[in-house]
ZAMARGU-4260 file (C-alpha; in steps of 0.2 Angstrom, whole numbers, plus 5000, padded with zeros to 4 digits):
<rodrens>
0) 4959/5174/4861 | 4975/5180/4869 | 4991/5172/4864 | 5005/5174/4878 | 5019/5186/4874
5) 5036/5184/4880 | 5044/5168/4889 | 5033/5153/4890 | 5042/5140/4901 | 5040/5121/4900
10) 5036/5110/4915 | 5043/5094/4909 | 5034/5080/4918 | 5043/5064/4922 | 5037/5047/4917
15) 5019/5045/4923 | 5012/5029/4931 | 5010/5016/4916 | 5024/5024/4907 | 5040/5013/4903
20) 5051/5024/4912 | 5040/5026/4928 | 5050/5020/4943 | 5042/5004/4951 | 5031/5009/4966
25) 5032/5027/4961 | 5016/5037/4963 | 5009/5055/4959 | 5014/5064/4975 | 5032/5066/4970
30) 5028/5070/4952 | 5016/5084/4958 | 5030/5090/4969 | 5042/5092/4956 | 5030/5100/4943
35) 5024/5113/4956 | 5042/5117/4961 | 5046/5120/4942 | 5030/5131/4941 | 5035/5141/4956
40) 5053/5144/4949 | 5045/5149/4932 | 5034/5162/4940 | 5048/5168/4952 | 5060/5171/4937
45) 5047/5181/4927 | 5040/5169/4914 | 5024/5176/4905 | 5016/5159/4905 | 5020/5141/4906
50) 5015/5124/4898 | 5014/5107/4905 | 5019/5092/4894 | 5021/5073/4896 | 5039/5074/4891
55) 5044/5059/4901 | 5031/5048/4893 | 5042/5043/4878 | 5040/5033/4868 | 5024/5043/4864
60) 5007/5037/4857 | 5003/5046/4841 | 4989/5055/4849 | 4978/5054/4834 | 4962/5044/4830
65) 4965/5026/4835 | 4980/5029/4846 | 4975/5042/4859 | 4983/5045/4875 | 4977/5032/4889
70) 4963/5040/4900 | 4974/5039/4916 | 4988/5050/4908 | 4975/5062/4902 | 4968/5063/4920
75) 4985/5066/4927 | 4989/5079/4915 | 4973/5089/4919 | 4976/5088/4938 | 4995/5093/4937
80) 4991/5107/4924 | 4977/5114/4935 | 4988/5113/4951 | 5002/5122/4941 | 4990/5136/4937
85) 4984/5138/4955 | 5002/5138/4961 | 5010/5150/4949 | 4996/5162/4945 | 5002/5162/4927
90) 4992/5158/4911 | 4995/5139/4908 | 4994/5128/4893 | 4996/5109/4890 | 5005/5099/4876
95) 4999/5080/4875 | 5014/5072/4866 | 5015/5067/4853 | 5000/5075/4845 | 4984/5072/4856
100) 4975/5089/4852 | 4959/5082/4857 | 4965/5077/4874 | 4973/5094/4875 | 4958/5104/4872
105) 4948/5093/4884 | 4961/5095/4898 | 4960/5114/4895 | 4942/5115/4896 | 4940/5105/4911
110) 4955/5113/4920 | 4952/5130/4915 | 4968/5133/4905 | 4973/5146/4893 | 4980/5137/4878
115) 4986/5121/4870 | 5001/5117/4859 | 4998/5105/4844 | 5013/5098/4836 | 5004/5093/4819
120) 4989/5103/4817 | 4988/5103/4798 | 4997/5092/4785 | 5005/5075/4787 | 5022/5072/4794
125) 5034/5057/4796 | 5039/5056/4814 | 5047/5043/4826 | 5029/5037/4829 | 5026/5035/4811
130) 5014/5045/4800 | 5004/5059/4810 | 4990/5068/4801 | 4984/5084/4807 | 4966/5084/4814
135) 4962/5103/4813 | 4944/5099/4808 | 4941/5088/4823 | 4951/5099/4835 | 4941/5116/4831
140) 4924/5107/4832 | 4928/5099/4848 | 4934/5116/4855 | 4917/5123/4849 | 4907/5109/4856
145) 4915/5112/4873 | 4912/5130/4873 | 4931/5132/4875 | 4934/5145/4861 | 4944/5155/4874
150) 4958/5142/4873 | 4971/5147/4861 | 4979/5134/4849 | 4997/5136/4846 | 5002/5125/4832
155) 5020/5120/4826 | 5024/5122/4808 | 5038/5110/4800 | 5039/5103/4818 | 5055/5096/4826
160) 5058/5077/4826 | 5047/5076/4810 | 5048/5079/4791 | 5033/5083/4780 | 5026/5069/4769
165) 5030/5079/4754 | 5041/5095/4752 | 5032/5110/4760 | 5038/5128/4759 | 5038/5137/4775
170) 5027/5151/4769 | 5013/5139/4763 | 5015/5129/4779 | 5011/5144/4790 | 4998/5151/4779
175) 4988/5134/4779 | 4990/5132/4797 | 4983/5150/4801 | 4970/5152/4787 | 4964/5135/4784
180) 4968/5127/4801 | 4963/5142/4810 | 4977/5141/4823 | 4979/5156/4834 | 4998/5156/4833
185) 5012/5146/4824 | 5027/5139/4833 | 5044/5138/4823 | 5057/5125/4829 | 5074/5118/4825
190) 5076/5100/4820 | 5076/5093/4837 | 5074/5097/4856 | 5086/5110/4861 | 5090/5115/4843
195) 5086/5133/4838 | 5076/5137/4822 | 5086/5144/4808 | 5084/5163/4805 | 5079/5160/4788
200) 5064/5149/4793 | 5060/5161/4806 | 5060/5176/4793 | 5049/5165/4781 | 5036/5162/4795
205) 5036/5180/4800 | 5032/5185/4781 | 5018/5173/4780 | 5010/5176/4797 | 5009/5195/4795
210) 5003/5202/4811 | 4998/5186/4818 | 5008/5178/4832 | 5024/5168/4829 | 5033/5160/4843
215) 5050/5152/4844 | 5048/5134/4849 | 5065/5126/4853 | 5083/5130/4857 | 5082/5148/4862
220) 5096/5155/4874 | 5101/5172/4879 | 5115/5174/4866 | 5103/5170/4851 | 5089/5182/4857
225) 5095/5198/4848 | 5096/5189/4831 | 5079/5179/4833 | 5068/5188/4845 | 5064/5203/4834
230) 5055/5191/4822 | 5044/5183/4836 | 5031/5187/4848 | 5037/5175/4861 | 5047/5159/4864
235) 5043/5142/4872 | 5059/5137/4882 | 5062/5121/4892 | 5080/5113/4893 | 5090/5129/4894
240) 5080/5135/4909 | 5086/5121/4920 | 5100/5121/4932 | 5116/5119/4921 | 5105/5117/4906
245) 5103/5098/4911 | 5087/5091/4905 | 5084/5081/4920 | 5087/5095/4932 | 5074/5107/4940
250) 5071/5124/4934 | 5083/5138/4938 | 5074/5155/4942 | 5090/5164/4938 | 5090/5157/4920
255) 5072/5160/4918 | 5075/5178/4923 | 5090/5180/4911 | 5080/5174/4896 | 5064/5183/4900
260) 5073/5199/4902 | 5083/5197/4886 | 5066/5193/4876 | 5058/5208/4884 | 5072/5219/4877
265) 5071/5211/4859 | 5054/5204/4855 | 5046/5213/4840 | 5033/5226/4847 | 5016/5221/4851
270) 5003/5226/4839 | 4984/5229/4842 | 4973/5214/4839
</rodrens>
């Protein structure tokens, strides 16, 4: 199944109804308006794809068995992601923070999306939500049961805001995610939102992945592209693409264009699959 190459822009949703940060009396209409404006800006700036995530829903549910996303939030994500796809005309994915891969696959199948991001697909990690264990076995079987095998799984390794339960070499994390977890691509991040991955970590991921897709998952900005992009097949970017680089601001098409063009000039060459 195809994995987007180039720039994947993030549509950060504000707090949804029921979230602690949601404004009293606020509804879905303004949330949709903001999401669609960001989707349009990403398309206008030349992004290759976009991903919708419930970034404003912190503190997050784990998303694993026993602590799934609430149904109304899953419904909202499905409606907004489908609207973003119709508006932008781009391939669209969804990330159900913190780690509800089952909800993401269900949303992708129902809304006819193209990919999902899973922060912990294999292994076990200590996070600010507690211990999160990957659910690759459940996720892939659910994808098969829904007939959604065209939905690509982009899976983080050594994901930001987390630490593996036991020391884990990057090469082993990548191989297990791709081979035993059967992910379609791996994502490499820095330690936190807005932090780029270390080149050494990206090099290790590239070696272990071989010709399979590796994506940069955080902190990329144009001045870092020449050093990092030749090791990658694409990049997921959110905060840098916003006006002034401010997390709460809307997407700036000019920034999207600058990063998309830089990536196009420096990404490793596409390989036949």
